[in-house]
Phi, psi and omega in degrees: 000317180297320179298320178296316180295318178297318179296317178298316178299316179296318179296319180295316181295317180289321183284328182231077185292343179292342179294325185261008178283153181290166181287173184294332181294328181290339180273350185283158178299150182296339181268002181290147180299325180294320179293318178296320178296317178295320178296318179292323178297319178296317179296320179296316179296320177295319180295318179296315180297315179297321178297315180294318179295322178293324176296322178295317179294315180296323178294319179297317178297318179298316178297321179297315180295321179295317181293324178295316179296319179296317179298321178294321179293319179294319179296317180295317180294320182293318182281335178276346176079021181274000000 
């Protein structure tokens, strides 16, 4: 089945090359407002994604440090008999 799907995909790409051509914005001059807008949109999306991923990493690190500190306090309390 996978072989059939790959063959069909290849036939479509070879038979209808306009399907895989870039959009009209990619043909525009680099100084065009549409191109600048798309570039800024890409940067905003990358910044948002990087920000969210960094927050997830920082939260995970914070939880790890808190749990480590808590385990040390419990261990100290348990061995000191308090």
